BAGU-611812 format. One line per 3 residues: their letters; for each residue y, z, x of C-alpha. Coordinates in steps of 0.5 Angstrom, whole numbers, always signed. Layout:
A> Y Z X  ...;
//
This chain:
MDL> -168 -131 +33  -169 -123 +29  -173 -118 +32;
VLA> -175 -111 +30  -174 -106 +36  -181 -102 +36;
IDQ> -181 -95 +40  -188 -92 +40  -187 -85 +43;
GTT> -194 -82 +45  -197 -77 +48  -197 -80 +56;
STK> -193 -85 +56  -187 -89 +51  -187 -96 +49;
ALL> -182 -100 +47  -184 -107 +45  -179 -114 +41;
VGP> -184 -116 +35  -182 -122 +31  -184 -122 +24;
CGE> -191 -125 +24  -193 -119 +29  -191 -123 +36;
IVA> -190 -118 +41  -183 -122 +45  -182 -117 +50;
AGN> -184 -109 +52  -182 -104 +56  -186 -98 +59;
CPV> -184 -91 +62  -190 -85 +64  -189 -78 +61;
GIV> -191 -72 +64  -195 -66 +61  -195 -59 +63;
NRR> -201 -53 +64  -197 -47 +65  -203 -43 +62;
PGW> -210 -45 +60  -210 -48 +53  -202 -49 +54;
FEQ> -200 -56 +53  -193 -57 +54  -188 -63 +55;
DGQ> -180 -63 +56  -176 -65 +51  -170 -69 +54;
AIW> -176 -72 +60  -178 -75 +53  -172 -78 +50;
DSV> -171 -81 +58  -177 -85 +57  -175 -87 +51;
TTA> -168 -90 +54  -171 -93 +59  -177 -96 +56;
VGR> -172 -99 +51  -168 -102 +57  -174 -105 +61;
CLQ> -176 -108 +55  -169 -111 +52  -168 -113 +59;
AGP> -175 -117 +59  -173 -120 +53  -168 -126 +51;
ETR> -161 -125 +49  -162 -122 +42  -159 -115 +37;
PVA> -165 -113 +34  -164 -112 +26  -168 -106 +25;
LAI> -171 -100 +28  -178 -97 +28  -182 -91 +30;
SNQ> -189 -89 +31  -190 -82 +34  -195 -78 +37;
RES> -197 -72 +32  -197 -65 +30  -193 -65 +37;
VAA> -187 -61 +36  -180 -59 +38  -173 -55 +37;
WDR> -167 -57 +38  -158 -56 +38  -157 -59 +31;
STG> -150 -60 +33  -152 -64 +41  -160 -65 +40;
APL> -161 -62 +47  -168 -59 +47  -168 -51 +46;
GPV> -174 -50 +49  -181 -54 +51  -184 -59 +47;
LGW> -191 -56 +45  -196 -61 +44  -202 -63 +39;
QDA> -206 -60 +43  -204 -54 +44  -208 -48 +43;
RTA> -203 -42 +44  -203 -40 +37  -210 -40 +36;
TRA> -211 -33 +35  -206 -32 +30  -210 -38 +26;
AEL> -216 -35 +27  -213 -29 +23  -209 -32 +18;
AAG> -217 -36 +17  -219 -29 +16  -215 -27 +11;
GAG> -216 -32 +6  -212 -37 +7  -216 -43 +10;
AEV> -217 -45 +3  -211 -45 +0  -209 -49 +5;
RRL> -213 -54 +5  -212 -54 -2  -205 -55 -1;
TGL> -205 -60 +5  -211 -62 +6  -211 -60 +13;
PLS> -215 -54 +16  -213 -48 +19  -212 -51 +26;
PMF> -208 -49 +31  -208 -57 +33  -203 -58 +27;
SAL> -194 -56 +27  -194 -50 +23  -195 -45 +27;
KIR> -192 -48 +33  -185 -49 +30  -185 -41 +28;
WLL> -188 -40 +35  -181 -44 +38  -177 -40 +33;
DSL> -180 -33 +35  -178 -35 +42  -171 -37 +41;
GSI> -167 -31 +38  -163 -30 +33  -157 -34 +37;
GLR> -161 -40 +38  -164 -40 +31  -158 -41 +27;
RAV> -157 -47 +32  -163 -49 +31  -167 -55 +28;
AGT> -175 -56 +28  -180 -60 +27  -185 -66 +30;
LDA> -182 -71 +35  -180 -77 +31  -175 -73 +28;
YLV> -173 -70 +34  -172 -78 +36  -169 -80 +30;
HRL> -163 -75 +31  -162 -77 +38  -162 -84 +37;
TGG> -157 -83 +30  -152 -78 +35  -155 -72 +30;
QVT> -152 -76 +24  -159 -76 +21  -165 -71 +21;
ATD> -171 -73 +18  -178 -74 +18  -183 -78 +14;
GSN> -189 -77 +9  -194 -79 +14  -191 -74 +20;
ASR> -189 -69 +15  -197 -69 +12  -199 -66 +19;
TLL> -195 -60 +20  -199 -55 +15  -192 -54 +12;
CRL> -192 -60 +7  -196 -61 +0  -200 -68 -1;
DPV> -198 -69 -9  -192 -69 -10  -189 -70 -2;
GWD> -185 -64 +0  -184 -58 +3  -188 -52 +0;
SDL> -185 -46 -1  -191 -42 -2  -193 -45 +5;
LRL> -187 -44 +8  -188 -36 +7  -195 -37 +9;
FGV> -192 -39 +16  -186 -36 +16  -181 -43 +17;
PED> -174 -42 +13  -174 -49 +10  -167 -49 +13;
VLP> -169 -51 +20  -175 -57 +18  -171 -64 +17;
SIR> -172 -67 +11  -177 -72 +8  -176 -79 +7;
PSN> -180 -85 +5  -183 -88 +11  -180 -95 +10;
GDF> -174 -91 +8  -166 -91 +11  -166 -87 +17;
GVT> -159 -88 +19  -157 -92 +25  -157 -92 +32;
RPS> -151 -89 +36  -150 -93 +43  -155 -89 +48;
GPL> -155 -92 +55  -158 -99 +54  -160 -98 +46;
PGG> -154 -101 +42  -150 -98 +37  -151 -100 +29;
IPI> -158 -101 +29  -162 -99 +22  -169 -95 +23;
RAV> -173 -98 +18  -180 -94 +19  -182 -88 +21;
LGD> -190 -87 +22  -195 -83 +25  -198 -87 +31;
SHA> -205 -87 +28  -201 -88 +21  -198 -94 +24;
ALF> -205 -97 +26  -207 -96 +20  -202 -100 +17;
GHG> -202 -105 +23  -210 -107 +22  -208 -109 +14;
IEP> -214 -104 +13  -219 -106 +7  -223 -102 +2;
GEA> -230 -99 +5  -227 -100 +13  -225 -95 +18;
KVT> -221 -95 +24  -220 -91 +31  -215 -90 +35;
YGT> -217 -89 +42  -212 -85 +46  -211 -78 +50;
GSS> -215 -76 +43  -217 -80 +38  -217 -81 +31;
VMK> -221 -84 +26  -218 -86 +19  -219 -90 +12;
LTA> -215 -90 +7  -218 -86 -1  -216 -87 -7;
APE> -214 -80 -8  -211 -73 -5  -217 -69 -7;
SGP> -221 -67 -1  -227 -70 +2  -232 -66 +6;
ASV> -229 -60 +9  -230 -63 +16  -226 -68 +15;
STT> -218 -68 +13  -214 -71 +7  -207 -73 +9;
VAW> -201 -78 +8  -203 -85 +9  -195 -87 +9;
LLD> -191 -85 +4  -187 -91 +0  -185 -91 -7;
RPV> -191 -87 -8  -196 -84 -3  -201 -87 +0;
YAR> -207 -83 +3  -212 -83 +8  -219 -79 +9;
EGN> -218 -77 +18  -222 -73 +23  -218 -72 +29;
ILA> -221 -71 +36  -218 -68 +41  -221 -70 +47;
TGA> -223 -78 +49  -217 -81 +53  -217 -74 +56;
AVD> -224 -74 +58  -224 -80 +61  -218 -78 +66;
TVA> -221 -71 +67  -227 -74 +70  -224 -80 +73;
RLL> -219 -74 +77  -226 -70 +78  -229 -76 +82;
GMA> -222 -78 +86  -221 -84 +83  -215 -87 +81;
DAA> -215 -88 +74  -219 -89 +67  -220 -96 +70;
ALA> -224 -95 +76  -227 -89 +72  -229 -96 +68;
ALA> -231 -101 +73  -236 -94 +76  -239 -94 +69;
RNV> -241 -101 +68  -247 -99 +74  -251 -96 +70;
DQS> -253 -97 +63  -255 -90 +61  -255 -83 +63;
PLT> -259 -77 +63  -252 -73 +63  -248 -71 +58;
LVP> -241 -69 +58  -238 -65 +52  -230 -65 +53;
AFS> -228 -58 +49  -222 -57 +54  -218 -54 +47;
GLG> -225 -53 +43  -227 -59 +38  -224 -62 +33;
SPH> -226 -66 +27  -232 -65 +24  -234 -58 +28;
WDP> -227 -55 +28  -229 -50 +33  -224 -47 +37;
RAV> -229 -44 +41  -233 -49 +44  -232 -49 +52;
GLI> -233 -56 +56  -240 -57 +59  -244 -62 +63;
AGL> -251 -62 +61  -257 -65 +64  -254 -64 +71;
GRD> -258 -65 +77  -259 -65 +85  -260 -72 +83;
ARP> -254 -74 +79  -250 -79 +82  -242 -80 +80;
EQL> -243 -87 +76  -248 -83 +71  -242 -78 +70;
AYA> -238 -83 +69  -242 -87 +64  -242 -79 +60;
AID> -235 -80 +60  -235 -86 +56  -241 -83 +52;
AVA> -238 -78 +51  -232 -82 +46  -237 -86 +42;
QQV> -241 -80 +41  -235 -76 +38  -232 -82 +34;
CDV> -240 -82 +31  -240 -75 +29  -233 -76 +24;
LDA> -237 -83 +22  -243 -79 +19  -238 -73 +16;
MES> -234 -79 +12  -240 -81 +9  -243 -75 +7;
GGE> -237 -75 +3  -241 -81 -1  -235 -86 +2;
EIG> -239 -91 +6  -236 -95 +12  -237 -102 +13;
ALL> -233 -105 +19  -230 -100 +25  -223 -103 +27;
ADG> -221 -100 +34  -214 -100 +37  -211 -96 +43;
GAT> -212 -97 +50  -219 -96 +51  -220 -102 +47;
VNA> -220 -106 +53  -226 -103 +56  -232 -107 +53;
QLM> -237 -103 +55  -234 -97 +52  -233 -102 +45;
QLQ> -241 -105 +45  -244 -97 +46  -240 -96 +40;
ADL> -242 -101 +36  -249 -99 +38  -249 -92 +37;
AGR> -245 -92 +30  -250 -98 +28  -244 -103 +25;
PVA> -239 -108 +28  -233 -106 +32  -227 -110 +31;
AAA> -222 -109 +37  -216 -111 +36  -213 -116 +39;
TPE> -208 -112 +42  -208 -105 +44  -201 -104 +42;
LSA> -202 -103 +34  -199 -97 +34  -192 -101 +35;
LGA> -194 -106 +31  -196 -103 +26  -189 -99 +25;
AAM> -185 -106 +26  -189 -109 +21  -188 -102 +16;
AWR> -180 -105 +18  -181 -112 +17  -183 -110 +10;
GLG> -178 -106 +9  -173 -113 +11  -177 -117 +5;
APP> -182 -121 +11  -189 -123 +8  -195 -119 +10;
RPR> -197 -122 +16  -204 -125 +19  -209 -119 +21;
PQG> -209 -119 +27  -217 -122 +30  -220 -120 +36;
TVY> -227 -119 +40  -232 -116 +34  -238 -113 +38;
QPQ> -244 -112 +34  -250 -107 +35  -255 -109 +39;
EDA> -260 -104 +39  -264 -102 +34  -265 -94 +30;
AWR> -271 -91 +35  -265 -92 +41  -259 -89 +37;
DAR> -263 -83 +34  -266 -82 +41  -258 -82 +44;
RSQ> -255 -78 +38  -260 -73 +40  -258 -72 +46;
WTQ> -252 -71 +44  -252 -66 +39  -257 -61 +44;
ALS> -250 -61 +49  -247 -60 +43  -250 -54 +41;
RSR> -250 -51 +47  -243 -52 +48  -241 -49 +41;
GMN> -246 -43 +43  -244 -41 +50  -238 -37 +48;
RKD> -241 -33 +42  -240 -26 +43  -248 -25 +42;
GAE> -249 -30 +48  -253 -34 +43  -254 -42 +42;
R> -252 -44 +35;
//
């Protein structure tokens, strides 16, 4: 039986799936990954621990599956997170700086104040934000010293994994991941000399850019992973989910994770609304482009409230939230500022409407509500550019929460089609690999469709409650103390 081994390296876990040509999941393995917060706003991971999680997840997957040799390997990965590693040994040369890491916010603000933001957006389609990779790469390079710099490769985690998987024979990234770094121009896709100069990143430390379904070499034996498997697809996780949905014009998808990504295809790389990014969806013989809004804290909001309430996990919090159908509380999870469409690094997290009669289930519901509200903010921004959105396709672990999916449909005022499986990132990467192997397109995955059940007056009232709390979040950290 021919199967593709798909590795999905995410923020909090690494998953491995054996996937057939029609998208059927034959076996799966999982391994958690830790996050370290040494200082406020710092989000670090251990590169060796990430690699170990890959081999562990692969081992568990292969052990659970049939006796077979995968015909290809596909990678989807958390985006914007960066690593520096030894080009000879593959050993990490410092911490992985996560996509949530905000330690470079001051430098980003300095560059923006100097007028660089407009040119960066014109070339890359992205705002000049510390979320993206360029300034993180520069920070890692600065920490190495001259000796370490001569040995270093730096880039996004797909490139790190390709290097480790191939035993250092290939050091490459794909167009979707490269487009998230602030170092890659949209058209034509490639490292841009002006951007490299602006951010102080030498091109010789970066991986080469290849098509998303290109040749990324073959695996070397490593623990349970056999050698000689061709790596035939690499995609950022949100891009892989978009591909996995088989999205059609006029639709958008949201991938619910630690943060969330709202994305829709677009015909041209020209910038859309200023609050929404333009990105490379995937790179084949030519680039395919998308509009995207990146939300910094959705699953992170749920996990944080679960911890504060002393609950075991997000599932326990979701069960508690089902005890109410609305809440006077509003949570704004601006733990590292706000991402799209606000792009406000000074916003602060808050709970509005708190009274002495507040109950735990109301706070649990507010965490669920914050996820859906932030997605609606991005949808509104996308449509402000004249690109209408019909159905919203959903994937990621939170799609198992029927309360969230129904709330999302009610607040967005449109149907939400939840994928039949939350593993769309891994399945999308596998589908890209199968495409390169010549398999016909697989049927569109069918799941549960949630129709809006509330009217416009209800929706307007709930959105107004959110907007007022959002304004307070964005106003609390102003030097003059005035709200925006």
